[in-house]
C-alpha positions as CSV (number, residue, x, y, z in Angstrom):
1,M,6.8,126.8,-222.2
2,R,10.4,125.1,-221.7
3,R,8.7,123.0,-218.7
4,L,5.7,122.0,-220.8
5,V,8.2,120.6,-223.9
6,V,10.4,119.2,-220.9
7,A,7.6,117.2,-219.7
8,F,6.0,116.4,-222.9
9,A,9.7,114.6,-223.9
10,F,9.4,112.8,-220.9
11,G,5.7,111.6,-221.1
12,V,6.4,110.2,-224.7
13,I,9.7,108.2,-223.4
14,A,7.6,107.0,-221.2
15,Q,5.1,105.8,-223.3
16,S,7.3,104.7,-225.8
17,A,9.1,102.5,-223.3
18,V,5.8,100.7,-221.7
19,A,4.9,100.2,-225.3
20,A,7.9,98.2,-225.8
21,D,7.1,95.9,-222.9
22,M,3.6,95.0,-224.0
23,P,4.1,92.1,-225.9
24,F,0.3,91.9,-227.6
25,L,1.7,95.0,-229.6
26,R,4.8,93.6,-230.9
27,G,3.4,90.6,-231.7
28,S,0.2,91.5,-233.4
29,L,0.9,94.6,-235.2
30,L,1.6,94.2,-238.6
31,D,4.5,97.0,-238.5
32,S,1.6,99.8,-238.3
33,P,-0.5,100.9,-235.4
34,R,-3.6,99.4,-236.4
35,R,-4.4,95.5,-235.0
36,Y,-4.7,93.1,-237.7
37,V,-6.4,89.7,-237.2
38,N,-5.0,86.6,-239.3
39,W,-8.0,85.3,-241.1
40,E,-6.1,83.5,-243.5
41,G,-6.1,79.1,-243.5
42,F,-8.3,76.4,-243.5
43,Y,-11.3,76.9,-241.3
44,I,-13.9,74.3,-240.1
45,G,-17.4,74.7,-237.7
46,G,-20.8,73.6,-237.4
47,Q,-23.6,75.5,-237.8
48,A,-27.9,76.0,-236.9
49,S,-30.1,77.2,-239.0
50,Y,-33.9,78.4,-239.6
51,G,-35.8,79.3,-242.4
52,T,-38.5,79.3,-245.2
53,T,-39.1,77.3,-248.2
54,D,-41.1,79.5,-250.7
55,S,-42.5,76.6,-253.7
56,N,-44.4,77.4,-256.9
57,F,-46.5,74.6,-258.1
58,T,-48.1,76.5,-260.9
59,N,-46.7,74.6,-263.6
60,S,-44.9,71.6,-261.9
61,T,-47.3,68.9,-263.5
62,K,-47.8,70.5,-266.6
63,G,-45.1,67.6,-268.2
64,I,-47.5,64.8,-267.0
65,V,-50.5,66.2,-268.5
66,D,-48.8,67.0,-272.0
67,Q,-47.8,63.1,-272.0
68,L,-51.4,61.8,-270.7
69,L,-53.1,64.0,-273.3
70,A,-50.3,63.7,-276.5
71,V,-52.7,62.7,-279.2
72,T,-56.6,64.3,-277.7
73,V,-58.1,66.9,-278.8
74,L,-58.7,67.8,-275.6
75,N,-55.3,69.2,-274.8
76,A,-54.8,70.3,-278.1
77,E,-57.9,72.6,-278.3
78,M,-58.7,72.9,-274.2
79,N,-55.1,73.1,-273.5
80,V,-55.4,71.4,-270.1
81,S,-51.9,71.1,-269.3
82,S,-51.9,75.1,-268.9
83,W,-54.5,75.2,-266.6
84,P,-53.4,76.8,-263.2
85,A,-54.4,73.9,-261.2
86,L,-51.6,74.8,-258.2
87,G,-50.5,77.5,-256.6
88,K,-47.5,79.1,-254.6
89,Q,-46.8,77.1,-251.0
90,S,-44.7,78.8,-248.3
91,S,-43.4,76.8,-244.8
92,H,-40.8,77.0,-242.5
93,G,-38.3,74.6,-241.9
94,Q,-34.6,73.8,-239.6
95,G,-31.8,72.2,-239.7
96,Y,-28.2,71.8,-238.7
97,G,-24.9,70.8,-240.4
98,G,-21.4,72.0,-241.1
99,F,-18.8,74.1,-242.8
100,V,-15.3,74.0,-244.3
101,G,-13.3,76.3,-246.3
102,Y,-9.9,78.4,-246.6
103,N,-9.2,82.0,-246.9
104,W,-6.7,84.1,-248.7
105,Q,-5.7,88.0,-246.7
106,W,-4.1,90.5,-248.1
107,T,-4.2,93.1,-245.0
108,D,-8.2,94.1,-244.8
109,V,-9.5,91.8,-248.1
110,V,-10.1,88.4,-247.3
111,L,-11.3,86.1,-250.5
112,G,-12.1,83.0,-249.9
113,L,-13.8,79.6,-250.9
114,E,-16.2,77.3,-248.5
115,A,-18.0,74.4,-249.0
116,N,-21.4,74.5,-246.9
117,Y,-23.8,72.0,-245.6
118,I,-27.4,71.7,-243.8
119,H,-29.5,68.5,-242.8
120,G,-33.2,69.4,-242.2
121,Q,-36.7,69.4,-242.9
122,F,-37.6,72.1,-245.8
123,K,-40.7,71.2,-247.7
124,N,-44.1,72.4,-249.1
125,S,-47.2,70.5,-250.9
126,D,-50.3,71.7,-252.4
127,T,-53.1,69.8,-254.0
128,N,-56.5,71.0,-255.7
129,E,-58.0,67.1,-254.9
130,T,-61.4,68.7,-253.2
131,S,-61.8,72.0,-255.7
132,P,-60.5,70.1,-258.7
133,I,-60.6,72.6,-262.0
134,A,-63.7,72.2,-263.8
135,R,-64.4,73.7,-268.0
136,C,-66.3,72.5,-270.8
137,N,-67.0,73.1,-274.5
138,T,-67.7,72.0,-277.9
139,L,-64.5,71.0,-279.6
140,S,-63.7,70.1,-283.5
141,D,-64.8,65.9,-282.9
142,T,-68.5,67.9,-282.5
143,W,-68.7,66.2,-279.2
144,Y,-69.5,68.5,-276.0
145,H,-66.3,67.6,-273.6
146,C,-66.5,68.2,-269.9
147,A,-62.9,67.9,-268.3
148,T,-61.9,67.8,-264.5
149,Y,-58.2,68.4,-263.7
150,R,-57.2,67.3,-260.2
151,A,-53.5,67.9,-258.8
152,D,-50.9,67.2,-256.5
153,A,-47.7,68.3,-255.8
154,A,-45.1,67.8,-253.0
155,I,-41.0,68.3,-252.9
156,S,-39.1,67.8,-249.3
157,I,-36.0,68.9,-249.2
158,R,-33.3,67.0,-246.3
159,D,-30.0,68.0,-247.7
160,L,-29.1,71.2,-248.9
161,G,-25.8,72.6,-249.6
162,S,-23.7,75.3,-251.3
163,A,-20.6,75.6,-253.0
164,R,-19.3,79.2,-252.6
165,A,-16.6,82.1,-253.2
166,R,-16.5,84.6,-250.4
167,A,-15.0,88.5,-250.0
168,G,-14.9,89.8,-247.0
169,W,-13.3,93.0,-244.7
170,S,-11.4,92.4,-242.2
171,I,-12.3,95.2,-239.4
172,G,-10.7,94.7,-236.4
173,G,-11.6,90.9,-234.9
174,F,-14.7,91.0,-237.0
175,L,-15.3,89.7,-240.5
176,P,-18.3,91.0,-242.7
177,Y,-18.5,88.8,-245.7
178,M,-20.4,88.2,-249.0
179,F,-21.2,85.1,-251.2
180,G,-21.9,84.1,-254.2
181,A,-23.1,80.2,-254.7
182,V,-23.7,77.1,-256.6
183,S,-26.5,75.6,-254.7
184,L,-27.1,71.7,-254.4
185,G,-29.8,69.6,-252.7
186,Q,-31.0,66.3,-252.4
187,A,-35.2,66.3,-252.6
188,D,-38.1,63.8,-252.9
189,I,-40.7,64.9,-255.2
190,I,-44.2,63.7,-256.0
191,R,-46.8,64.7,-258.8
192,S,-50.1,63.4,-259.7
193,A,-52.3,64.5,-262.2
194,A,-55.8,62.7,-263.1
195,I,-58.3,64.2,-265.7
196,T,-61.5,62.8,-266.5
197,D,-63.4,63.8,-269.5
198,N,-66.9,63.6,-269.5
199,V,-68.1,63.2,-273.1
200,S,-71.9,64.1,-274.7
201,T,-73.3,64.5,-277.8
202,A,-74.1,68.0,-277.1
203,P,-74.7,70.4,-273.8
204,P,-77.2,69.8,-271.2
205,P,-79.6,69.2,-270.9
206,T,-80.4,67.9,-274.0
207,G,-77.1,66.2,-274.6
208,T,-76.7,62.3,-274.3
209,S,-73.7,61.0,-272.0
210,L,-71.2,59.2,-274.5
211,G,-69.1,58.1,-271.4
212,S,-66.1,59.3,-269.4
213,N,-62.4,59.0,-270.0
214,I,-60.1,59.0,-267.3
215,F,-56.5,60.2,-267.5
216,S,-54.0,59.5,-264.5
217,K,-50.4,59.2,-263.5
218,T,-48.0,59.5,-260.8
219,D,-44.3,60.5,-260.4
220,V,-42.2,59.9,-257.6
221,L,-38.6,60.9,-257.3
222,R,-37.0,60.2,-254.3
223,G,-33.3,61.3,-253.4
224,H,-33.3,63.3,-256.5
225,F,-30.2,65.8,-257.3
226,I,-31.3,69.6,-257.3
227,Y,-29.2,72.2,-257.9
228,G,-29.0,76.3,-258.9
229,Y,-27.5,79.6,-257.5
230,G,-27.4,81.5,-254.5
231,G,-26.0,84.1,-252.4
232,G,-25.7,85.7,-248.9
233,L,-24.3,87.6,-246.2
234,G,-22.6,87.0,-242.8
235,I,-20.3,88.2,-240.3
236,D,-17.6,85.9,-238.6
237,M,-16.3,87.1,-235.0
238,M,-12.8,86.1,-234.0
239,L,-13.0,85.6,-230.3
240,Y,-9.6,83.5,-229.2
241,E,-6.6,82.4,-231.1
242,G,-8.6,81.2,-234.1
243,L,-11.8,80.0,-232.4
244,F,-14.6,82.4,-234.1
245,L,-18.4,82.9,-234.2
246,R,-20.8,83.1,-237.1
247,A,-24.0,85.0,-238.1
248,E,-25.2,84.9,-241.3
249,W,-28.1,84.7,-244.1
250,E,-28.4,82.5,-247.2
251,Y,-30.6,82.6,-249.8
252,L,-30.4,79.5,-252.3
253,K,-33.0,79.0,-255.9
254,F,-32.9,75.1,-257.0
255,A,-33.7,74.3,-260.6
256,A,-36.4,71.3,-260.1
257,P,-39.3,70.2,-261.5
258,I,-41.1,72.2,-258.6
259,D,-39.6,75.9,-258.5
260,T,-38.3,76.4,-254.8
261,S,-36.3,78.9,-252.8
262,V,-35.0,78.4,-249.5
263,S,-33.5,81.1,-247.6
264,T,-32.1,80.9,-243.6
265,V,-30.5,82.6,-241.1
266,R,-27.9,80.9,-239.6
267,G,-25.7,80.7,-236.5
268,G,-22.6,78.7,-235.5
269,V,-19.3,78.1,-234.4
270,G,-15.9,77.3,-236.1
271,Y,-12.2,77.4,-235.8
272,K,-9.4,78.8,-237.8
273,F,-5.6,76.6,-237.9
């Protein structure tokens, strides 16, 4: 037994001596046996993204039709502007950009602020030009109205970004994080509506045509500023002396004339100063 104790004591002394000569233990441990990566400070990086754009065009032309038919019996009694002329569309897009931010670190906990930017093509469009909605009714003016509603709408987001607040947990060389964000973007938005009102004295075949009224308008917004909210998850992996890799998922929702959201996955590389 005494031989075992003596042998163990010599082993501990030898191990301590080796550890004392290993500079990475002395330099990178924060007074504990666990290694902490320093994430605190400014950082900058570049990234590429791929994702899905979802747009709901259902009410996108309602405001235009309300203006066109503001003083008509047609909209007051047939509520043309609320007809579901358009629907939902989804498409894929890609882009590239960069990010810059600052982290504060308390041992494992890392909090930060970041500005994130992507330039690319995230767009959708919808139309009912070839199959417009048509409805007929006798209104309070005693005439028989047959209205046809045609609509088109499109949105193209070329620049989008987010102002983020991040919270992460340092695990060795990895920093998994989550974030909430204000979404920002610039988009081209085109909406058009055309209503044709065919009026007759009575329903066919007995009615006599009184002619047609045509109402149409196109609204074009170029470089329109859009904003909203967002969030996501990601992970940074420290490679060597400030150089790190990034993988993340981001969801951005925009309060625009056309209800649109962009969901992307991203890969990037950055450097922490």
